[in-house]
PyMOL CGO cylinders between C-alpha atoms (Angstrom):
from pymol import cmd
from pymol.cgo import CYLINDER

trace = [
    CYLINDER, 42.46, 23.48, -5.84, 44.67, 26.34, -4.46, 0.3, 1, 1, 1, 1, 1, 1,
    CYLINDER, 44.67, 26.34, -4.46, 46.11, 26.40, -0.89, 0.3, 1, 1, 1, 1, 1, 1,
    CYLINDER, 46.11, 26.40, -0.89, 48.24, 28.24, 0.84, 0.3, 1, 1, 1, 1, 1, 1,
    CYLINDER, 48.24, 28.24, 0.84, 50.72, 26.33, 2.92, 0.3, 1, 1, 1, 1, 1, 1,
    CYLINDER, 50.72, 26.33, 2.92, 52.15, 27.49, 6.44, 0.3, 1, 1, 1, 1, 1, 1,
    CYLINDER, 52.15, 27.49, 6.44, 54.90, 26.93, 7.92, 0.3, 1, 1, 1, 1, 1, 1,
    CYLINDER, 54.90, 26.93, 7.92, 55.35, 26.95, 11.87, 0.3, 1, 1, 1, 1, 1, 1,
    CYLINDER, 55.35, 26.95, 11.87, 58.46, 28.23, 13.44, 0.3, 1, 1, 1, 1, 1, 1,
    CYLINDER, 58.46, 28.23, 13.44, 59.54, 24.54, 13.89, 0.3, 1, 1, 1, 1, 1, 1,
    CYLINDER, 59.54, 24.54, 13.89, 59.14, 23.55, 10.69, 0.3, 1, 1, 1, 1, 1, 1,
    CYLINDER, 59.14, 23.55, 10.69, 56.06, 22.11, 10.42, 0.3, 1, 1, 1, 1, 1, 1,
    CYLINDER, 56.06, 22.11, 10.42, 53.89, 22.50, 7.73, 0.3, 1, 1, 1, 1, 1, 1,
    CYLINDER, 53.89, 22.50, 7.73, 49.89, 22.98, 7.33, 0.3, 1, 1, 1, 1, 1, 1,
    CYLINDER, 49.89, 22.98, 7.33, 48.54, 22.86, 3.89, 0.3, 1, 1, 1, 1, 1, 1,
    CYLINDER, 48.54, 22.86, 3.89, 44.66, 24.30, 3.75, 0.3, 1, 1, 1, 1, 1, 1,
    CYLINDER, 44.66, 24.30, 3.75, 42.63, 24.75, 0.62, 0.3, 1, 1, 1, 1, 1, 1,
    CYLINDER, 42.63, 24.75, 0.62, 42.06, 28.63, -0.30, 0.3, 1, 1, 1, 1, 1, 1,
    CYLINDER, 42.06, 28.63, -0.30, 40.37, 30.30, -2.60, 0.3, 1, 1, 1, 1, 1, 1,
    CYLINDER, 40.37, 30.30, -2.60, 41.39, 32.68, -5.18, 0.3, 1, 1, 1, 1, 1, 1,
    CYLINDER, 41.39, 32.68, -5.18, 40.76, 36.43, -3.85, 0.3, 1, 1, 1, 1, 1, 1,
    CYLINDER, 40.76, 36.43, -3.85, 40.93, 35.04, 0.04, 0.3, 1, 1, 1, 1, 1, 1,
    CYLINDER, 40.93, 35.04, 0.04, 43.63, 37.08, 1.94, 0.3, 1, 1, 1, 1, 1, 1,
    CYLINDER, 43.63, 37.08, 1.94, 46.24, 34.84, 3.65, 0.3, 1, 1, 1, 1, 1, 1,
    CYLINDER, 46.24, 34.84, 3.65, 45.04, 35.86, 7.46, 0.3, 1, 1, 1, 1, 1, 1,
    CYLINDER, 45.04, 35.86, 7.46, 41.77, 35.18, 6.65, 0.3, 1, 1, 1, 1, 1, 1,
    CYLINDER, 41.77, 35.18, 6.65, 42.47, 31.56, 5.38, 0.3, 1, 1, 1, 1, 1, 1,
    CYLINDER, 42.47, 31.56, 5.38, 44.69, 31.00, 8.63, 0.3, 1, 1, 1, 1, 1, 1,
    CYLINDER, 44.69, 31.00, 8.63, 41.89, 32.27, 11.05, 0.3, 1, 1, 1, 1, 1, 1,
    CYLINDER, 41.89, 32.27, 11.05, 39.47, 30.37, 9.44, 0.3, 1, 1, 1, 1, 1, 1,
    CYLINDER, 39.47, 30.37, 9.44, 41.42, 27.23, 9.54, 0.3, 1, 1, 1, 1, 1, 1,
    CYLINDER, 41.42, 27.23, 9.54, 42.87, 27.82, 13.15, 0.3, 1, 1, 1, 1, 1, 1,
    CYLINDER, 42.87, 27.82, 13.15, 46.13, 28.24, 12.06, 0.3, 1, 1, 1, 1, 1, 1,
    CYLINDER, 46.13, 28.24, 12.06, 48.51, 28.96, 15.37, 0.3, 1, 1, 1, 1, 1, 1,
    CYLINDER, 48.51, 28.96, 15.37, 50.54, 31.70, 14.72, 0.3, 1, 1, 1, 1, 1, 1,
    CYLINDER, 50.54, 31.70, 14.72, 48.56, 34.35, 13.08, 0.3, 1, 1, 1, 1, 1, 1,
    CYLINDER, 48.56, 34.35, 13.08, 46.76, 36.33, 15.54, 0.3, 1, 1, 1, 1, 1, 1,
    CYLINDER, 46.76, 36.33, 15.54, 45.07, 39.06, 13.07, 0.3, 1, 1, 1, 1, 1, 1,
    CYLINDER, 45.07, 39.06, 13.07, 44.10, 41.50, 16.40, 0.3, 1, 1, 1, 1, 1, 1,
    CYLINDER, 44.10, 41.50, 16.40, 42.76, 44.04, 13.75, 0.3, 1, 1, 1, 1, 1, 1,
    CYLINDER, 42.76, 44.04, 13.75, 40.56, 41.98, 11.73, 0.3, 1, 1, 1, 1, 1, 1,
    CYLINDER, 40.56, 41.98, 11.73, 42.60, 42.85, 8.54, 0.3, 1, 1, 1, 1, 1, 1,
    CYLINDER, 42.60, 42.85, 8.54, 42.72, 46.62, 8.62, 0.3, 1, 1, 1, 1, 1, 1,
    CYLINDER, 42.72, 46.62, 8.62, 46.73, 46.75, 8.53, 0.3, 1, 1, 1, 1, 1, 1,
    CYLINDER, 46.73, 46.75, 8.53, 46.70, 48.35, 11.74, 0.3, 1, 1, 1, 1, 1, 1,
    CYLINDER, 46.70, 48.35, 11.74, 48.48, 46.12, 13.85, 0.3, 1, 1, 1, 1, 1, 1,
    CYLINDER, 48.48, 46.12, 13.85, 51.10, 43.64, 12.31, 0.3, 1, 1, 1, 1, 1, 1,
    CYLINDER, 51.10, 43.64, 12.31, 50.02, 40.63, 14.51, 0.3, 1, 1, 1, 1, 1, 1,
    CYLINDER, 50.02, 40.63, 14.51, 49.79, 38.66, 11.44, 0.3, 1, 1, 1, 1, 1, 1,
    CYLINDER, 49.79, 38.66, 11.44, 53.13, 39.12, 10.06, 0.3, 1, 1, 1, 1, 1, 1,
    CYLINDER, 53.13, 39.12, 10.06, 54.60, 36.28, 7.70, 0.3, 1, 1, 1, 1, 1, 1,
    CYLINDER, 54.60, 36.28, 7.70, 57.47, 35.51, 6.01, 0.3, 1, 1, 1, 1, 1, 1,
    CYLINDER, 57.47, 35.51, 6.01, 56.98, 34.72, 2.37, 0.3, 1, 1, 1, 1, 1, 1,
    CYLINDER, 56.98, 34.72, 2.37, 58.78, 31.80, 0.87, 0.3, 1, 1, 1, 1, 1, 1,
    CYLINDER, 58.78, 31.80, 0.87, 61.14, 32.96, -1.65, 0.3, 1, 1, 1, 1, 1, 1,
    CYLINDER, 61.14, 32.96, -1.65, 59.47, 30.65, -4.38, 0.3, 1, 1, 1, 1, 1, 1,
    CYLINDER, 59.47, 30.65, -4.38, 55.75, 32.21, -3.30, 0.3, 1, 1, 1, 1, 1, 1,
    CYLINDER, 55.75, 32.21, -3.30, 57.16, 35.94, -3.59, 0.3, 1, 1, 1, 1, 1, 1,
    CYLINDER, 57.16, 35.94, -3.59, 56.60, 36.75, -7.62, 0.3, 1, 1, 1, 1, 1, 1,
    CYLINDER, 56.60, 36.75, -7.62, 52.84, 35.77, -7.05, 0.3, 1, 1, 1, 1, 1, 1,
    CYLINDER, 52.84, 35.77, -7.05, 52.47, 38.79, -4.29, 0.3, 1, 1, 1, 1, 1, 1,
    CYLINDER, 52.47, 38.79, -4.29, 52.08, 42.69, -5.29, 0.3, 1, 1, 1, 1, 1, 1,
    CYLINDER, 52.08, 42.69, -5.29, 54.54, 45.23, -3.62, 0.3, 1, 1, 1, 1, 1, 1,
    CYLINDER, 54.54, 45.23, -3.62, 54.60, 46.13, -0.41, 0.3, 1, 1, 1, 1, 1, 1,
    CYLINDER, 54.60, 46.13, -0.41, 52.27, 49.25, 0.07, 0.3, 1, 1, 1, 1, 1, 1,
    CYLINDER, 52.27, 49.25, 0.07, 53.39, 52.28, 2.04, 0.3, 1, 1, 1, 1, 1, 1,
    CYLINDER, 53.39, 52.28, 2.04, 51.03, 51.48, 4.69, 0.3, 1, 1, 1, 1, 1, 1,
    CYLINDER, 51.03, 51.48, 4.69, 51.94, 48.01, 5.25, 0.3, 1, 1, 1, 1, 1, 1,
    CYLINDER, 51.94, 48.01, 5.25, 55.39, 49.02, 5.10, 0.3, 1, 1, 1, 1, 1, 1,
    CYLINDER, 55.39, 49.02, 5.10, 54.81, 51.42, 8.03, 0.3, 1, 1, 1, 1, 1, 1,
    CYLINDER, 54.81, 51.42, 8.03, 53.16, 48.60, 10.18, 0.3, 1, 1, 1, 1, 1, 1,
    CYLINDER, 53.16, 48.60, 10.18, 55.88, 46.23, 9.44, 0.3, 1, 1, 1, 1, 1, 1,
    CYLINDER, 55.88, 46.23, 9.44, 58.17, 48.51, 11.26, 0.3, 1, 1, 1, 1, 1, 1,
    CYLINDER, 58.17, 48.51, 11.26, 56.15, 47.50, 14.83, 0.3, 1, 1, 1, 1, 1, 1,
    CYLINDER, 56.15, 47.50, 14.83, 56.03, 44.03, 14.00, 0.3, 1, 1, 1, 1, 1, 1,
    CYLINDER, 56.03, 44.03, 14.00, 57.13, 42.01, 17.10, 0.3, 1, 1, 1, 1, 1, 1,
    CYLINDER, 57.13, 42.01, 17.10, 59.24, 39.63, 14.94, 0.3, 1, 1, 1, 1, 1, 1,
    CYLINDER, 59.24, 39.63, 14.94, 62.55, 40.55, 13.07, 0.3, 1, 1, 1, 1, 1, 1,
    CYLINDER, 62.55, 40.55, 13.07, 61.52, 42.37, 9.60, 0.3, 1, 1, 1, 1, 1, 1,
    CYLINDER, 61.52, 42.37, 9.60, 63.00, 40.39, 7.08, 0.3, 1, 1, 1, 1, 1, 1,
    CYLINDER, 63.00, 40.39, 7.08, 63.24, 41.51, 2.97, 0.3, 1, 1, 1, 1, 1, 1,
    CYLINDER, 63.24, 41.51, 2.97, 60.07, 39.10, 2.64, 0.3, 1, 1, 1, 1, 1, 1,
    CYLINDER, 60.07, 39.10, 2.64, 58.15, 39.96, 5.67, 0.3, 1, 1, 1, 1, 1, 1,
    CYLINDER, 58.15, 39.96, 5.67, 54.61, 40.70, 4.96, 0.3, 1, 1, 1, 1, 1, 1,
    CYLINDER, 54.61, 40.70, 4.96, 51.37, 41.38, 6.50, 0.3, 1, 1, 1, 1, 1, 1,
    CYLINDER, 51.37, 41.38, 6.50, 48.91, 38.25, 5.68, 0.3, 1, 1, 1, 1, 1, 1,
    CYLINDER, 48.91, 38.25, 5.68, 45.88, 40.48, 5.65, 0.3, 1, 1, 1, 1, 1, 1,
    CYLINDER, 45.88, 40.48, 5.65, 47.29, 42.42, 3.03, 0.3, 1, 1, 1, 1, 1, 1,
    CYLINDER, 47.29, 42.42, 3.03, 48.43, 39.04, 0.59, 0.3, 1, 1, 1, 1, 1, 1,
    CYLINDER, 48.43, 39.04, 0.59, 45.38, 38.42, -1.62, 0.3, 1, 1, 1, 1, 1, 1,
    CYLINDER, 45.38, 38.42, -1.62, 45.29, 34.75, -3.29, 0.3, 1, 1, 1, 1, 1, 1,
    CYLINDER, 45.29, 34.75, -3.29, 45.63, 35.56, -6.94, 0.3, 1, 1, 1, 1, 1, 1,
    CYLINDER, 45.63, 35.56, -6.94, 43.70, 33.74, -9.71, 0.3, 1, 1, 1, 1, 1, 1,
    CYLINDER, 43.70, 33.74, -9.71, 45.85, 30.82, -11.06, 0.3, 1, 1, 1, 1, 1, 1,
    CYLINDER, 45.85, 30.82, -11.06, 48.24, 30.74, -8.10, 0.3, 1, 1, 1, 1, 1, 1,
    CYLINDER, 48.24, 30.74, -8.10, 48.39, 26.75, -6.98, 0.3, 1, 1, 1, 1, 1, 1,
    CYLINDER, 48.39, 26.75, -6.98, 50.16, 27.24, -4.24, 0.3, 1, 1, 1, 1, 1, 1,
    CYLINDER, 50.16, 27.24, -4.24, 51.22, 29.97, -1.84, 0.3, 1, 1, 1, 1, 1, 1,
    CYLINDER, 51.22, 29.97, -1.84, 53.96, 29.58, 0.93, 0.3, 1, 1, 1, 1, 1, 1,
    CYLINDER, 53.96, 29.58, 0.93, 54.15, 31.36, 4.11, 0.3, 1, 1, 1, 1, 1, 1,
    CYLINDER, 54.15, 31.36, 4.11, 56.70, 30.86, 7.18, 0.3, 1, 1, 1, 1, 1, 1,
    CYLINDER, 56.70, 30.86, 7.18, 55.16, 32.13, 10.71, 0.3, 1, 1, 1, 1, 1, 1,
    CYLINDER, 55.16, 32.13, 10.71, 57.75, 34.13, 12.77, 0.3, 1, 1, 1, 1, 1, 1,
    CYLINDER, 57.75, 34.13, 12.77, 58.18, 33.07, 16.30, 0.3, 1, 1, 1, 1, 1, 1,
    CYLINDER, 58.18, 33.07, 16.30, 56.00, 36.01, 17.86, 0.3, 1, 1, 1, 1, 1, 1,
    CYLINDER, 56.00, 36.01, 17.86, 53.56, 38.05, 16.82, 0.3, 1, 1, 1, 1, 1, 1,
    CYLINDER, 53.56, 38.05, 16.82, 53.02, 40.12, 20.11, 0.3, 1, 1, 1, 1, 1, 1,
]
cmd.load_cgo(trace, "trace")
């Protein structure tokens, strides 16, 4: 079964089962992952689900959309080249593992 691995700022890793087509944000919320606030519920309107995609997982994701790019500018933690909104990251069919790092703060 595919999984998403959430890495907390202190390095703690939590792997949870995920389904193809599920977003990284909804999977986090449904498994009680700390650090994914998701105030807007997945509408790309708040940047409180900001994550850093692990370099090994970047190739599994589509490019950042214009809307996502604009919202990342207002993220509470520093924006990096691998910054994404987890509500916009859909686990693709055939991906066994996706690794994301949760920033220090979301709000």
